[in-house]
C-alpha positions in Angstrom: 137.8 37.7 143.3 141.1 39.6 144.2 142.6 42.7 142.9 146.1 41.8 143.0 146.3 40.5 139.5 144.8 43.8 138.0 147.2 45.8 140.1 150.2 43.9 139.2 149.1 44.5 135.4 148.6 48.1 135.9 152.0 48.5 137.6 153.5 46.6 135.0 152.1 48.6 132.1 153.3 51.7 134.0 157.0 50.3 134.4 157.0 49.4 130.8 155.9 52.9 129.7 158.6 54.6 132.1 161.2 52.1 130.6 160.2 52.9 127.0 160.3 56.8 127.9 163.7 56.6 129.8 165.5 54.0 127.6 165.7 51.7 130.5 165.3 48.3 129.0 165.5 46.4 132.5 162.5 48.5 133.7 160.7 47.9 130.5 161.2 44.1 130.6 160.2 44.0 134.4 157.1 45.8 133.6 156.3 43.2 130.6 157.0 40.4 133.4 154.4 42.1 136.0 152.0 42.4 133.3 152.1 38.6 132.6 152.1 37.7 136.2 148.9 39.8 136.7 147.2 38.3 133.8 147.9 34.8 135.2 146.7 35.6 138.6 143.6 36.8 137.0 143.3 33.7 135.0 143.6 31.7 138.2 141.1 33.6 139.9 138.6 33.3 137.1 139.1 29.4 137.2 138.7 29.3 141.0 135.5 31.2 140.5 134.3 28.8 137.7 135.1 25.8 139.9 133.3 27.2 143.0 130.2 27.8 140.7 130.3 24.2 139.5 130.6 22.9 143.1 127.6 24.9 144.2 125.6 23.4 141.2 126.2 20.0 142.3 125.6 20.4 146.1 
């Protein structure tokens, strides 16, 4: 399983907090988007892993 999704989520949290601290709404919104992207990537990785497990069971 890749770490790209987790990295995006952590970068997004950092951007969101920095945006909140500095009053930069664009940076905060970018951070929220990065977090969503990271969570979707992680979900996709989990689904791929489950599919591979199922394929292995039926071979």
